[in-house]
py3Dmol code that shows the C-alpha trace and the ligand (Angstrom):
import py3Dmol

protein = """\
ATOM      1  CA  MET A   1     -11.617 -32.720  12.648  1.00  0.00           C
ATOM      2  CA  PHE A   2     -12.296 -34.587  15.856  1.00  0.00           C
ATOM      3  CA  THR A   3     -11.517 -32.841  19.111  1.00  0.00           C
ATOM      4  CA  LEU A   4     -12.291 -34.340  22.459  1.00  0.00           C
ATOM      5  CA  ASP A   5     -14.828 -32.506  24.573  1.00  0.00           C
ATOM      6  CA  GLU A   6     -13.401 -30.863  27.704  1.00  0.00           C
ATOM      7  CA  LYS A   7     -15.574 -32.945  30.001  1.00  0.00           C
ATOM      8  CA  HIS A   8     -14.126 -36.135  28.519  1.00  0.00           C
ATOM      9  CA  LEU A   9     -10.638 -34.712  28.774  1.00  0.00           C
ATOM     10  CA  ASP A  10     -11.222 -34.130  32.473  1.00  0.00           C
ATOM     11  CA  GLU A  11     -12.246 -37.746  32.836  1.00  0.00           C
ATOM     12  CA  ALA A  12      -9.103 -38.862  31.008  1.00  0.00           C
ATOM     13  CA  LYS A  13      -7.033 -36.822  33.470  1.00  0.00           C
ATOM     14  CA  GLN A  14      -8.710 -38.570  36.383  1.00  0.00           C
ATOM     15  CA  ILE A  15      -7.941 -41.947  34.838  1.00  0.00           C
ATOM     16  CA  ALA A  16      -4.304 -40.973  34.323  1.00  0.00           C
ATOM     17  CA  LEU A  17      -4.021 -39.894  37.962  1.00  0.00           C
ATOM     18  CA  LYS A  18      -5.601 -43.071  39.220  1.00  0.00           C
ATOM     19  CA  HIS A  19      -3.124 -45.316  37.443  1.00  0.00           C
ATOM     20  CA  ARG A  20       0.095 -43.602  38.408  1.00  0.00           C
ATOM     21  CA  THR A  21       2.640 -46.074  39.745  1.00  0.00           C
ATOM     22  CA  LYS A  22       5.207 -43.707  41.268  1.00  0.00           C
ATOM     23  CA  LYS A  23       4.848 -41.135  44.013  1.00  0.00           C
ATOM     24  CA  SER A  24       6.789 -38.319  42.439  1.00  0.00           C
ATOM     25  CA  CYS A  25       7.574 -37.849  38.784  1.00  0.00           C
ATOM     26  CA  GLY A  26       9.609 -35.053  37.218  1.00  0.00           C
ATOM     27  CA  THR A  27       8.264 -35.751  33.744  1.00  0.00           C
ATOM     28  CA  CYS A  28       4.607 -34.989  34.428  1.00  0.00           C
ATOM     29  CA  TYR A  29       4.883 -33.225  37.801  1.00  0.00           C
ATOM     30  CA  ASP A  30       2.662 -35.890  39.384  1.00  0.00           C
ATOM     31  CA  ARG A  31      -0.268 -35.253  37.066  1.00  0.00           C
ATOM     32  CA  GLY A  32       0.028 -38.508  35.134  1.00  0.00           C
ATOM     33  CA  TRP A  33      -0.074 -36.724  31.777  1.00  0.00           C
ATOM     34  CA  VAL A  34       2.296 -34.453  29.880  1.00  0.00           C
ATOM     35  CA  GLY A  35      -0.069 -32.591  27.534  1.00  0.00           C
ATOM     36  CA  VAL A  36      -2.767 -32.959  24.900  1.00  0.00           C
ATOM     37  CA  ASN A  37      -2.472 -33.638  21.184  1.00  0.00           C
ATOM     38  CA  ASP A  38      -4.270 -31.817  18.356  1.00  0.00           C
ATOM     39  CA  GLU A  39      -7.404 -33.925  18.909  1.00  0.00           C
ATOM     40  CA  ASN A  40      -7.470 -32.747  22.517  1.00  0.00           C
ATOM     41  CA  LEU A  41      -6.572 -36.260  23.638  1.00  0.00           C
ATOM     42  CA  LEU A  42      -4.496 -36.683  26.743  1.00  0.00           C
ATOM     43  CA  ILE A  43      -0.841 -37.612  26.298  1.00  0.00           C
ATOM     44  CA  LEU A  44      -0.121 -39.897  29.220  1.00  0.00           C
ATOM     45  CA  CYS A  45       3.156 -39.874  31.087  1.00  0.00           C
ATOM     46  CA  THR A  46       5.012 -43.035  30.091  1.00  0.00           C
ATOM     47  CA  LYS A  47       7.323 -42.762  33.117  1.00  0.00           C
ATOM     48  CA  CYS A  48       4.800 -43.235  35.881  1.00  0.00           C
ATOM     49  CA  VAL A  49       1.419 -44.250  34.430  1.00  0.00           C
ATOM     50  CA  ASP A  50       0.306 -47.834  33.920  1.00  0.00           C
ATOM     51  CA  LEU A  51      -0.637 -47.356  30.268  1.00  0.00           C
ATOM     52  CA  GLU A  52      -2.405 -50.689  29.880  1.00  0.00           C
ATOM     53  CA  ALA A  53      -4.640 -50.147  32.892  1.00  0.00           C
ATOM     54  CA  SER A  54      -5.381 -46.571  31.820  1.00  0.00           C
ATOM     55  CA  MET A  55      -6.340 -47.630  28.310  1.00  0.00           C
ATOM     56  CA  ALA A  56      -8.576 -50.365  29.682  1.00  0.00           C
ATOM     57  CA  GLU A  57     -10.419 -47.856  31.829  1.00  0.00           C
ATOM     58  CA  TRP A  58     -10.579 -45.313  29.016  1.00  0.00           C
ATOM     59  CA  LYS A  59     -12.071 -47.992  26.778  1.00  0.00           C
ATOM     60  CA  ALA A  60     -14.744 -48.679  29.377  1.00  0.00           C
ATOM     61  CA  TYR A  61     -15.466 -44.946  29.580  1.00  0.00           C
ATOM     62  CA  VAL A  62     -15.695 -44.606  25.788  1.00  0.00           C
ATOM     63  CA  ALA A  63     -18.099 -47.547  25.688  1.00  0.00           C
ATOM     64  CA  GLN A  64     -20.544 -45.509  27.777  1.00  0.00           C
ATOM     65  CA  HIS A  65     -20.498 -42.535  25.414  1.00  0.00           C
ATOM     66  CA  GLU A  66     -21.920 -42.992  21.940  1.00  0.00           C
ATOM     67  CA  GLU A  67     -20.287 -39.848  20.573  1.00  0.00           C
ATOM     68  CA  LEU A  68     -16.851 -41.205  21.507  1.00  0.00           C
ATOM     69  CA  LYS A  69     -17.400 -44.771  20.372  1.00  0.00           C
ATOM     70  CA  GLU A  70     -17.310 -43.850  16.713  1.00  0.00           C
ATOM     71  CA  HIS A  71     -13.966 -42.104  16.949  1.00  0.00           C
ATOM     72  CA  PHE A  72     -12.415 -44.819  19.101  1.00  0.00           C
ATOM     73  CA  ALA A  73     -13.895 -47.708  17.145  1.00  0.00           C
ATOM     74  CA  GLU A  74     -10.509 -49.315  16.607  1.00  0.00           C
ATOM     75  CA  LEU A  75     -10.071 -49.787  20.356  1.00  0.00           C
ATOM     76  CA  PHE A  76     -13.009 -52.136  20.316  1.00  0.00           C
ATOM     77  CA  GLU A  77     -11.983 -53.983  17.188  1.00  0.00           C
ATOM     78  CA  GLU A  78      -8.753 -55.017  18.904  1.00  0.00           C
ATOM     79  CA  GLN A  79     -10.655 -56.150  21.961  1.00  0.00           C
ATOM     80  CA  GLU A  80     -12.851 -58.455  19.926  1.00  0.00           C
ATOM     81  CA  GLU A  81      -9.839 -60.137  18.373  1.00  0.00           C
ATOM     82  CA  GLU A  82      -8.304 -60.775  21.782  1.00  0.00           C
ATOM     83  CA  GLN A  83     -11.499 -62.343  23.054  1.00  0.00           C
ATOM     84  CA  SER A  84     -11.751 -64.826  20.200  1.00  0.00           C
ATOM     85  CA  GLU A  85      -8.138 -65.889  20.830  1.00  0.00           C
ATOM     86  CA  LYS A  86      -8.876 -66.563  24.473  1.00  0.00           C
ATOM     87  CA  GLU A  87     -11.860 -68.704  23.582  1.00  0.00           C
ATOM     88  CA  THR A  88      -9.723 -71.059  21.528  1.00  0.00           C
ATOM     89  CA  ASP A  89      -7.379 -71.454  24.505  1.00  0.00           C
ATOM     90  CA  LYS A  90     -10.240 -72.688  26.652  1.00  0.00           C
ATOM     91  CA  VAL A  91     -11.087 -75.654  24.438  1.00  0.00           C
ATOM     92  CA  MET A  92      -9.872 -78.280  26.926  1.00  0.00           C
ATOM     93  CA  PRO A  93     -10.173 -76.800  30.421  1.00  0.00           C
ATOM     94  CA  HIS A  94     -10.241 -80.168  32.233  1.00  0.00           C
ATOM     95  CA  ASP A  95      -6.796 -81.195  31.068  1.00  0.00           C
ATOM     96  CA  VAL A  96      -5.270 -77.976  32.337  1.00  0.00           C
ATOM     97  CA  LYS A  97      -6.894 -77.749  35.764  1.00  0.00           C
ATOM     98  CA  ASN A  98      -6.387 -81.228  37.233  1.00  0.00           C
ATOM     99  CA  PRO A  99      -2.576 -81.479  37.432  1.00  0.00           C
ATOM    100  CA  VAL A 100      -2.350 -78.056  39.083  1.00  0.00           C
ATOM    101  CA  ALA A 101      -4.923 -78.894  41.760  1.00  0.00           C
ATOM    102  CA  LYS A 102      -3.043 -82.083  42.705  1.00  0.00           C
ATOM    103  CA  THR A 103       0.130 -80.222  43.625  1.00  0.00           C
ATOM    104  CA  PRO A 104      -0.228 -79.142  47.293  1.00  0.00           C
ATOM    105  CA  LYS A 105       2.606 -76.618  47.271  1.00  0.00           C
ATOM    106  CA  ASN A 106       1.456 -74.662  50.314  1.00  0.00           C
ATOM    107  CA  TYR A 107       0.431 -77.662  52.370  1.00  0.00           C
ATOM    108  CA  PHE A 108       3.657 -78.063  54.335  1.00  0.00           C
ATOM    109  CA  ILE A 109       5.775 -75.077  55.295  1.00  0.00           C
ATOM    110  CA  PRO A 110       9.055 -76.160  56.943  1.00  0.00           C
ATOM    111  CA  GLY A 111      10.576 -74.139  59.746  1.00  0.00           C
ATOM    112  CA  GLN A 112       7.386 -72.504  60.952  1.00  0.00           C
ATOM    113  CA  LYS A 113       7.023 -72.903  64.720  1.00  0.00           C
ATOM    114  CA  ARG A 114       4.212 -71.449  66.792  1.00  0.00           C
ATOM    115  CA  THR A 115       5.901 -71.555  70.225  1.00  0.00           C
ATOM    116  CA  GLY A 116       5.983 -67.778  70.496  1.00  0.00           C
ATOM    117  CA  LEU A 117       2.218 -67.517  70.440  1.00  0.00           C
ATOM    118  CA  LYS A 118       1.719 -69.483  73.650  1.00  0.00           C
ATOM    119  CA  LYS A 119       3.251 -66.781  75.858  1.00  0.00           C
ATOM    120  CA  VAL A 120       0.214 -64.556  75.246  1.00  0.00           C
TER     121      VAL A 120
END
"""
ligand_1 = """\
1
ZN
Zn 4.904 -39.049 35.325
"""
view = py3Dmol.view(width=600, height=400)
view.addModel(protein, "pdb")
view.setStyle({"model": 0}, {"cartoon": {"style": "trace"}})
view.addModel(ligand_1, "xyz")
view.setStyle({"model": 1}, {"stick": {}})
view.zoomTo()
view.show()
């Protein structure tokens, strides 16, 4: 059975810590994780960790380690599907960009006076 090497587990803990979104958390005691499963994989704290960002970084880490890639192959299969979807969205980029660029929303800001600056 697959069990994650301790050195990779340590890395996963660092990733969890990095992506915590709250200062104090009673669920994980500010560690960002609540335990490990029977594969020695980190169980992230769902209360305070940005799970999407953590998984993205974990994926990038796995990609650098051949021995992990095999076990986490399904992570990369999903990624490939997402990419092909995005490519179909980009078929007509010109039609999308032009109307947005012609709307100068931030050009005029009413009520902003600079009189205070002159006293300096
Ligand atoms: Zn937490």
